[in-house]
N, C-alpha and C positions, 0 to 999 in steps of 0.2 A: 516497357515497364521497368521501373527501378528494381534492383535486386539487392541482396544482402551485402554485396561487395561494393556497390556504387552508392548505396543509401547514405546520405550525409548525417552522420552522428545521430542515429535514431535514439529516442529517449524511452527508457523503461522505468516506470514507477512501480515498486514492489513493497511488500511489508507484510502486514497481517490485516485481516478483515476488521473493520471498525477502528482503523488506525489513522485515518486522515488522508488516505491515498486518493479518495474521490475529490476532496477539497483541493489537494495539491494538484491533481490532474486538471481540474477546472481552471486553476490559476495559470498553469503552464500552457494549457491548450488555447487560452484566450490570446496568446501571443500571435502576432501577425505571421510569423514564419513557421508556426507549428500547426499540424493537422492531426486528426481529421477535421476538415472544414465544417462539416454538417453539425458539429457539436460546439460551434462558436457561440459567443455572446451569452454564456451561462451566467445567470444571476446567482452569485455565491450565497447570498442570504437565503435564496430559495432552496438550497440544498438541505436546509433543516426540515423541509417537508419530506416525509418518508417516501411517498410515491415518486416525487420529482427526483429525489436523490437516487432511488433504486433504478429508475429508468435511465438516467444519465450514466450511472455507474456501470450498468449492464452493457450499454452501447460502447463505452470507452474500454471496457474490460476485454471484449472479444473472447469470453471464456470458452465458448464452444470450439473455437479454432484451436486454442491452446490445448484443450483436453482431447482434441482429435489426434494430436501428434504426441503429446505427453500425457498418456491416459492416467497415470497415477493410480494409486490404490484408493478405492472408494472408502473414504473416511469422513467422520463427522465434521462438518463445516468446511471440508476440503482444505483444512489447515492442520499441520502437524507433521512430525518427522516421518510418519507413514508415507508421505509423498516421496521421500527419498528412496523408497524401495522400487520405484518405477524405473523403467529403462529411459535414461536421459540422453541416449545417443541416437541421433537420427542419421539416416543414410543421406547421400547427396541429393537423391531424388525427393526424399521427404523434406529436406531443407528447402529446396526449390518450391515445393508445393506449399509449405508453411508460409514462406515469404509472399507467394502469389495471393494466398488467402488473406493475409494480414493487410496487404497493400491495395486491395480492391477499392477503386475510386479515390485513392490517395493522390493529391496533387500539390501539396504544400512542400516547403523546403525541408522541414524536419518532421519526421514521423514520431508520434507519441502512442505508447501503449501503457495503460494503467491496469495492472492485474496483480493484486496482492499475492495470489498463489504462486506467482513466478519467483517468489523469494527462495523457493527450493529448486529453481531452475537457472540461477544466476550464471553458473559456470557454462552450461550449454549456450545460454544467450550470448555470453562474452565470446564464445567460440564461433557462433553463427554470425554475429554482428561485431566484428573485432574493433570497430571504431565507435561503438555505442556509448551512451551514458546511462548508467544504472543509478537510480535515485531510490534509496531505501528510507521509508518513513516508519517510525515506531511510535508507540504511545504508552503512557502510564498504564500499568497493569490493572489497577482498580477500575479505571474508566473502560478499558477494553472488555473486561469480564462483565461489567454491568451492562454495557452496550450489547454484547452477545446475548446476555440473559434476557434482554427485551425483545429478541427476535422471535420468529414463529417456532423456533426449536429451543427456546430459552426456558427460563424458570417457570415451573408449574405446567409446562407443555408436554405433550406426547412427542417422543422422539422415535423416528423410524428411518434412520439414515445409514445405509450400508450395514455394517455389523452391529451398530448401536441401536438397541431396542429398549426403550424406556417408557413405561406407561405415563409417568409424570416426573419430570426432571426436578429434583429437589434443589434447594439453594446450595447446600454444602456439596452435593454431588456435582452440580453444575459448575460451581467455583473451581473445584478440583480439576474437572475436565478442561475448562477454558484456560485456567492459569497454566496448565501443562502445555497446551498448544501454543500459548503466548511465549513461554520459555523456549519451546522448540524453535520458534522464529528467531528469537534473540540469539540463541546458541548457533543457529545456522548462519547468521550474518557476520559473526565475529571474525571469520577468516578473511573477510573483505575489508577490514579496517585498514585504511591507508592505501588501498589499491587505486591506481591513477584514474580508472574509468568508473569508479564507484564512490558515491557519497552517502553517508548515513546522517539523517536528520530526524527530528521528532515533532510530533503534533504539538507537544507542549511548548517547544521552542517557537514553532510557527505562530502560536497564539500569544505567548508572552514576549517574544522578540520578533515581531512580524517583519519590521523593516530590515533588521540585520539578517534574518533567515532568508528572506526573498533575495536580498543582495547576494548572499553567498551562493544560494541555489542557482540563480541565473548566471552568475559568474562561472560556476562549475559547468552548467549546460552550454556555455558559450553562446548565450542569447543576449542581444543588446537590450538594455533597459528600455521599457516603453511607458508612456504616461499613465496607462491604466493601473500600473502597479502602485502608484502613489495613492490610489483611492481604496486600496484593499484594507478593510477593517474586519477583524475577526473577534467576535464577542467571546470574552473569557467567562466560562461557566465553572467556577471553582467547586470541586467536590460534588459534582452532579451525580456521581455514582452512588452517593449515600441515599439518594431517593429511591434507588432500585434495590440495593442490598439491605436486608434487615439490620437494625442497629446492633443486635447481639453478635453479628458476624463481621462488623467493621474492623475490629482488631485482627481477626483471623485473616481477612483478605489483605489487609495492609502488611501483615507479617509474611504472607505467601508471596506478595509482589515486591517486597523490599529489595532483594538482591537484583531482581530484574530491572527495577527502576534505577538502581545504582549503576548497573551496566549501561543502560541507555544514556544516563546523564554523562557517564565517562566517555562513551562513544561520540557524543554530540557536544562535547565541551567547547569545540571550536567556535560555536555560535556567539559566545559572549565576547569574542575578540573581533568579530566581523563588523565592518562599518558600512553604512548606507552609501550607495552610489549617488553621487551628486547629479542632479538632473536640471 
């Protein structure tokens, strides 16, 4: 079996929940050199269906394996700086066991793992897999908060997750919780700007500059361009968040997300200079 030292440039997609990591994972995993093979031929347009999206995401994420070794603090949505309090150092035996669990049935040239929560485990991942590629994807704050708010633990829902006990999550309360966790991710990835094995991109760039984004991403991953990439079309849904957030809170959420959105734009400014690979 391949191990962490001989594995050829494994790919780790991280970020925050509802940030586009599943879409990006589907695009990358369709490549002939990337696995797991049993998740091939995903219809990207079908990812808009909640059930299909959830099932594909869960399989690609291998969440149970990651939490087996990096238990983390039980926290609302499993995203937030609380995750940083966990022990992120594994013994040699634990590393060997983690790699064995991750690579069960893996047969392709390049291993792919898509797990947003791993955004708080980038340093140990870089230590365990020294030749890996870490791809961070972030998203506009308003859309992330609105998307989280639509989940089973979202606005108007009962929350019973770890230490968070809420009878009915209000809009303002939910916005403040979700925006904080979103900022936690942005602040956590800043230290990796410019690192050779790490790239930061955004869901917004993937939608608005699809060709340029894909070009740069696959160049970073050192994957040859394949014909299927020419056919990727992602529908732009401008300001969809306004359908979830009440109008009287639109200014509030935009103000709360303003500096985070600015940071993301600055971290991903490279995309406007990228050119499409000629095929």
